[in-house]
Each structure stands twice: as C-alpha cells, then as structure tokens.
C-alpha positions in Angstrom: 8.9 -12.2 -32.8 7.8 -8.4 -32.2 5.5 -8.0 -29.2 3.8 -4.6 -28.7 2.2 -4.4 -25.1 0.0 -1.3 -24.4 -1.6 0.6 -21.7 -3.8 3.9 -21.4 -1.0 6.2 -22.5 -1.3 4.8 -26.2 -4.9 5.8 -26.6 -3.9 9.5 -24.8 -1.2 9.7 -27.4 -3.6 9.5 -30.0 -5.8 12.1 -28.4 -8.4 10.0 -27.1 -10.4 10.9 -23.6 -9.4 7.6 -21.9 -8.5 9.2 -18.7 -10.7 8.1 -15.8 -11.2 12.0 -15.4 -12.4 12.1 -18.7 -15.1 9.4 -18.2 -16.1 11.0 -15.0 -16.5 14.3 -16.9 -18.8 12.7 -19.2 -20.7 11.2 -16.3 -21.6 14.7 -15.1 -22.5 16.0 -18.5 -24.7 12.7 -18.9 -26.3 13.3 -15.1 -26.9 17.1 -16.4 -29.0 15.5 -19.1 -31.5 14.6 -16.5 -30.9 16.8 -13.8 -31.5 19.9 -15.4 -34.2 18.5 -17.7 -32.8 19.3 -21.0 -35.1 16.6 -22.6 -38.7 17.5 -24.1 -41.1 14.8 -24.6 -38.6 12.4 -24.2 -35.7 14.1 -27.0 -32.8 15.9 -25.9 -33.3 19.8 -26.6 -30.1 20.4 -28.7 -31.1 23.8 -29.3 -28.3 25.5 -27.4 -29.0 24.1 -23.8 -26.8 20.8 -23.8 -24.2 22.4 -26.1 -23.5 25.0 -23.5 -23.8 22.2 -20.8 -21.2 20.0 -22.5 -18.9 23.0 -23.3 -19.1 24.2 -19.7 -16.9 21.3 -18.5 -13.7 22.7 -18.9 -11.5 19.6 -18.2 -12.1 17.9 -21.6 -10.3 19.1 -24.7 -12.5 21.4 -27.1 -12.3 19.2 -29.8 -13.5 16.5 -27.7 -16.4 18.2 -26.5 -17.5 19.2 -29.9 -17.0 15.2 -30.6 -19.5 14.1 -27.8 -21.9 16.5 -28.9 -21.6 15.3 -32.4 -21.7 11.7 -31.3 -24.5 12.1 -28.9 -26.6 13.8 -31.3 -26.1 11.3 -33.7 -26.7 8.4 -31.4 -30.1 9.9 -30.1 -31.3 10.7 -33.6 -30.7 7.1 -34.1 -33.0 6.4 -31.2 -30.5 4.1 -29.7 -31.3 2.2 -26.6 -27.8 2.7 -25.3 -28.3 6.0 -24.1 -31.6 5.0 -22.2 -29.6 2.2 -20.6 -26.7 4.6 -19.6 -29.2 6.7 -17.9 -30.8 4.3 -15.8 -27.1 2.6 -14.9 -25.9 6.2 -13.6 -29.0 6.8 -11.7 -28.2 6.1 -7.9 -24.7 4.3 -8.4 -22.7 4.6 -5.4 -19.5 4.3 -6.9 -20.1 7.3 -9.3 -21.2 9.6 -6.6 -18.4 8.3 -4.5 -15.9 9.2 -7.3 -17.2 12.4 -8.1 -17.2 13.6 -4.5 -14.0 12.0 -3.4 -10.8 14.4 -3.6 -8.7 11.7 -5.5 -10.9 12.9 -8.3 -8.2 15.3 -9.1 -5.8 12.6 -9.9 -5.5 11.2 -13.6 -4.8 7.5 -13.7 -7.0 4.4 -13.8 -4.6 3.0 -11.1 -5.8 5.7 -8.4 -9.3 5.0 -9.4 -8.8 1.2 -8.6 -6.7 2.1 -5.4 -9.6 3.7 -4.3 -12.1 0.6 -4.8 -9.2 -1.2 -2.8 -9.5 1.3 0.0 -13.2 1.0 0.3 -13.4 -3.0 0.1 -10.3 -3.2 2.6 -12.0 -1.0 4.9 -15.3 -2.9 4.9 -13.5 -6.2 5.1 -11.7 -5.3 8.2 -15.2 -3.8 9.5 -16.8 -7.1 8.7 -14.0 -9.1 10.9 -14.0 -7.1 13.7 -17.6 -7.2 13.9 -20.4 -10.0 13.2 -19.9 -10.9 9.5 -23.9 -11.4 9.3 -24.3 -8.7 11.8 -26.4 -5.7 10.9 -25.7 -2.3 10.2 -28.0 -0.3 12.6 -26.9 3.2 12.3 -24.3 5.1 9.8 -21.8 5.6 12.4 -18.4 4.7 12.5 -18.9 2.0 14.8 -20.2 0.4 12.1 -18.1 1.9 9.1 -14.9 2.8 9.7 -14.4 4.7 6.1 -15.6 8.2 6.8 -16.3 8.6 2.9 -18.0 5.4 2.7 -20.0 6.5 5.4 -20.9 9.8 4.4 -21.6 8.3 0.6 -24.1 6.0 1.9 -25.7 8.6 4.4 -25.9 11.3 1.3 -26.6 9.1 -1.6 -28.4 5.8 -0.4 -27.2 2.5 -2.2 -28.8 2.0 -5.5 -31.9 -0.1 -4.8 -31.5 1.1 -0.9 -31.9 4.8 -1.1 -31.6 6.3 2.6 -30.5 3.0 3.8 -29.8 2.7 7.4 -30.4 -1.2 8.3 -28.4 -3.7 6.0 -26.1 -6.7 6.7 -22.3 -6.6 5.5 -22.9 -9.1 3.1 -26.0 -7.2 1.7 -23.6 -4.0 1.4 -20.9 -6.1 -0.3 -23.2 -7.3 -2.7 -24.6 -3.8 -3.5 -21.3 -2.6 -3.8 -20.3 -5.3 -6.5 -23.7 -4.7 -8.4 -23.0 -0.8 -8.6 -19.3 -2.0 -9.7 -20.4 -4.5 -12.5 -23.2 -1.4 -13.5 -20.4 1.2 -13.6 -18.1 -1.3 -15.9 -20.9 -1.3 -18.0 -21.5 2.5 -18.3 -17.4 2.5 -19.0 -18.0 0.1 -21.6 -20.9 2.2 -23.4 -18.8 5.2 -23.2 -15.9 3.6 -24.9 -17.7 1.9 -27.9 -20.6 4.5 -28.7 -18.0 7.7 -28.2 -14.7 7.2 -27.8 -14.4 4.6 -30.6 -16.1 6.9 -32.9 -13.4 9.9 -32.5 -11.5 10.0 -35.5 -7.5 9.6 -34.9 -6.1 11.7 -37.6 -2.4 10.9 -36.9 0.4 8.2 -36.2 3.0 7.5 -33.7 6.2 6.9 -35.8 7.5 4.6 -33.1 4.8 2.2 -33.8 4.0 2.8 -37.5 7.5 1.7 -38.4 7.6 -1.5 -37.0 5.6 -4.4 -37.8 4.2 -6.3 -34.9 3.5 -9.9 -34.7 1.5 -9.7 -31.2 -0.4 -7.0 -29.4 -1.0 -7.3 -25.6 -3.4 -4.9 -24.8 -4.3 -3.4 -21.2 -7.0 -1.3 -22.8 -10.6 -2.0 -23.4 -10.4 -0.1 -26.8 -9.1 -1.6 -30.0 -7.1 1.6 -31.1 -4.0 -0.3 -32.5 -5.8 -2.6 -34.9 -8.0 0.2 -36.4 -5.4 2.3 -37.0 -2.1 0.5 -37.8 -3.3 -3.2 -38.4 -6.4 -3.2 -40.8 -4.9 -6.2 -42.6 -5.5 -8.3 -39.1 -2.2 -9.5 -39.3 -1.0 -9.6 -35.6 -2.5 -11.9 -33.0 -4.1 -9.9 -29.7 -4.5 -10.5 -26.3 -7.0 -8.3 -24.6 -6.0 -8.9 -21.1 -8.6 -7.0 -19.7 -11.2 -7.4 -21.8 -12.4 -5.2 -24.7 -15.2 -3.1 -25.1 -18.0 -4.1 -27.4 -21.4 -3.1 -28.7 -22.7 -6.6 -28.6 -22.1 -6.9 -25.1 -24.9 -6.5 -22.5 -24.2 -5.9 -18.6 -24.4 -9.7 -18.3 -22.0 -10.6 -21.0 -19.3 -7.7 -20.7 -15.8 -9.0 -20.2 -14.0 -5.9 -18.9 -11.9 -6.2 -16.0 -12.0 -3.3 -13.3 -10.8 -4.3 -9.9 -8.5 -4.5 -7.2 -5.3 -6.4 -6.5 -4.6 -9.3 -3.9 -4.7 -7.5 -0.8 -4.4 -10.3 2.0 -1.5 -12.2 3.3 -0.4 -15.4 2.2 -2.1 -17.1 4.9 -5.4 -15.4 4.3 -5.6 -15.2 0.5 -6.7 -18.5 -0.1 -9.2 -18.9 2.8 -10.9 -15.6 3.3 -12.7 -15.3 -0.1 -15.5 -12.9 0.6 -14.4 -10.3 -1.8 -12.9 -12.5 -4.4 -15.4 -10.9 -7.2 -13.8 -7.7 -6.7 -10.2 -9.0 -7.7 -8.8 -8.8 -11.0 -7.5 -12.3 -11.2 -10.8 -13.5 -10.6 -12.4 -11.3 -12.9 -9.8 -12.7 -15.8 -10.8 -16.1 -15.0 -14.7 -15.4 -14.7 -14.7 -13.2 -17.5 -12.5 -15.4 -19.6 -10.2 -12.8 -20.9 -7.7 -15.7 -22.0 -4.1 -14.7 -20.7 -3.1 -15.5 -24.7 0.4 -14.3 -23.9 1.4 -17.2 -22.1 0.8 -18.8 -25.3 3.2 -16.6 -26.9 5.6 -17.3 -24.3 5.3 -21.2 -24.8 6.2 -20.4 -28.4 9.4 -18.5 -27.4 10.4 -21.7 -25.5 9.7 -24.0 -28.4 12.1 -22.0 -30.6 14.9 -22.4 -27.8 14.1 -26.1 -27.7 14.9 -26.9 -31.1 18.0 -25.1 -31.2 16.8 -21.7 -32.8 18.4 -19.2 -30.2 16.4 -16.1 -31.5 16.3 -12.8 -29.5 12.4 -11.3 -29.7 11.5 -7.8 -29.1 9.2 -6.6 -26.5 8.1 -2.8 -27.0 6.0 -1.5 -24.2 4.4 1.9 -25.1 1.5 3.9 -22.7 2.0 1.4 -19.8 3.2 2.9 -16.5 4.7 -0.4 -15.3 2.6 -0.2 -12.1 3.0 -3.1 -9.8 -0.5 -4.1 -10.2 0.3 -5.8 -13.4 3.6 -7.4 -12.2 2.8 -11.0 -12.9 2.4 -10.1 -16.6 5.3 -7.7 -16.8 7.8 -10.1 -15.1 6.6 -12.9 -17.4 7.8 -10.8 -20.3 10.7 -8.6 -19.3 12.6 -11.2 -17.5 12.5 -13.6 -20.2 15.9 -15.0 -21.1 15.1 -14.7 -24.5 13.6 -11.3 -25.0 15.0 -7.7 -25.6 12.5 -4.8 -24.1 12.2 -1.6 -25.1 10.6 0.8 -22.9 8.8 4.0 -24.7 8.6 7.4 -22.2 6.8 10.6 -22.6 9.1 13.3 -21.0 11.5 12.9 -18.2 9.2 12.9 -15.3 7.6 9.8 -16.8 11.2 8.3 -17.6 12.0 8.8 -13.8 8.7 7.0 -12.9 9.0 4.0 -15.1 12.5 3.4 -13.8 10.8 3.5 -10.0 7.8 1.4 -11.0 9.9 -1.2 -12.7 12.1 -1.5 -9.4 8.8 -2.6 -8.0 8.0 -5.0 -10.9 11.4 -6.8 -11.4 13.8 -5.7 -8.4 16.8 -3.4 -8.5 19.2 -6.0 -9.0 17.4 -7.1 -12.1 17.0 -3.8 -13.4 21.0 -2.8 -12.9 21.9 -6.0 -14.4 19.7 -5.6 -17.6 20.6 -2.1 -18.2 24.1 -2.6 -17.9 26.3 -2.6 -21.0 27.4 -6.4 -21.1 24.1 -7.9 -19.9 21.7 -5.3 -21.3 18.2 -6.6 -22.2 16.1 -3.3 -21.7 16.5 0.0 -23.2 14.6 3.2 -22.5 13.4 5.6 -25.4 11.7 8.9 -25.6 8.7 8.7 -27.8 8.5 10.7 -30.9 5.9 13.2 -31.2 2.7 12.3 -32.6 2.4 13.4 -36.4 -1.4 14.9 -37.5 -2.7 14.1 -40.7 
C-alpha cells in the first residue's frame, strides 16, 4: 500500500495562494470592494479601479492577482450569489478584523492562525473562571478581559450583531466568537472553491507524479491531488479536515478550523464550555470520517494472515506540527510502515526534524533513522516542473 499524506505545502508547491496571508490579502481586496465603493448600480466597476485595487496588494504574486481579477470578473458576470454572501460574511467579523490588525499577520502558517485563536479562547476561558461564568462584562477594561487585543478589537469594531458592545455575558461573548469563526470558515470555503480551485496548475511534482498512490490522506481543504494526478479516481481519500465544496452552505460546511486541547487531563473531560472550538470535536461534529483508521486496520489484517508486507507512507508539504500528533503517530510508528518525508530546503529539513521529535519523541526518531532499524527517510523534494 502506498499512502500519500499532504499538507498545505503541497498546494503551495503548485503555486496556489493557500497561505493564510494570501487569504487575508484577498479579504482586504473584498473589503475594498465595499469600502471604496467600487460598485455602480450593484455591479463592480471593472474599468480600472478594481484592477488597481487588487494589483496594489503586493503580497500576492502578480500571476495570482490577475487570476483573481479574471475569476472575480467571471463570477460577477454570471450573477453568482457567492460574492454577495461573501461580502455579507466579511462585514463585522471579529476574527477577520483581529487577524488583519494583529502583529501575527506577518507570519504565514495556518498553525500560527490557529495558535492565535487558541490564545484568545484560553484568555476568555481564564477570565470566565476567575469571575462569574454568567457575569456581565460591564465595561471593556482589563478588569473583565485580560487579553489586550481582544479588548481593543471589541472596543474598536464591536462584535458582529453587537456593534459598540459594552454589556454582554461571557457566555454571549463565547457564542459570538463561535458564530464569527463559523462565518470565517465559510468565507475561506468560498475563497478556495470559487477562486483557488479555478487557478490552473500548469506543472507537476516529479516526486508525486512517479508514484501510484492507493490512499491519500489530506489535511488540505482543496482537491489538488485528485484533479492533477488521479483523474481516473484510482485512490481512496480521507479529507480529515473536510473539503471545500460549492454545494455547501454555512450550515453544511464540513471544514475543520479550530484549536487543540489545552486543558489538563483532570479538566478536559469536565470543562467543555469551549469544546466547539476544538478540532477533535469539529471532526466528529462535521463527520469528516478519519478513514485512515480503516486503512490501518487493513495493514493489521495483512499481518494477521501472515502477509508480512512493508507499506510506504510519503509525507509531502506537511510541517509535522504537534497539532496533528495523533494522526502522524498512528502512521509513522506503525510497525509495518516505511516513511519518506519530503522537505523543501535545509531550513525546512531542520524544522521537520525538530517537529518530529515533538510528535514521536527523541528515542523513536533516533531508532527509526538508524542504519539497522531505519523506517524513516528524509528526501529533498524535486523542483516543480512547469508545463
């Protein structure tokens, strides 16, 4: 069995704008569509103003900027409701305003994005437990909200349907944050299937092209591998964090974007006020499947009937961050799995080694990279071939 595990680096290697900074740059573009009143009688003024607005956002590559312009023109020309939904979801969204103004905007990883969400949630959790859980926040001061950015964001922007908020219970604050997080996830879904999925990938990754994969475990919301390398539908897929789909609504969206468990073993099963923000809960609630567990059972079945096979796991574009520790350990530490981890450059190589220590431990890493007990190989990825 050949298993491919992919993370966001897989899409980035194909030139797709799937960094969270790319997403936020797109949000800035869409906010400008409204804020700068580039519409006339309900339609976008494409006579230079909107192109100039988009081209001014320097963080996106020029090719991607023109792709976004072309796709937006096409969507708007068709009278799609997606744009109107997008604009309504962007309005008064606390998380968007927070990320656009937060210093961490300079970072580029989804892990950093989720870490900031976690930091905010933990600060509110602590505030709630130090005060009365149902107590009312009378004023936006540090007496009620210890997190400075949360305090400043609420003071400046209001909170969704409560602009200019100054009196609210902690429970209502929690629910407002969750509502805006779900709206944010839906915005990301529209961005991915309306724009990113339409951008052509005119090239191949030789490391992926040359292997016939039976299973694909994707931490991405996109369907890049199937569209590019598996047009015959040979492989079985597990979109463990959900998948962007044009047929979804905000209610049926199954994309997981949340935080890891931060409570102690004594508290995590009892203190569940913020469970809906946690990724394990979202995976269950949104029914993403975790089909890779079935694949592991297939490996065990082979061994039980005496077929002592070695199976190959290839990891491409995943940071090996501890946030996905449970999945990575299940696969990498399986007794009958050989693992090849692709890295982009030496810096990425070093980061992956460091992260893998956090995932499987120093002793396991040393043993599994040793000459006689080797089950893990690191390999520098070949350059993307444009066609």
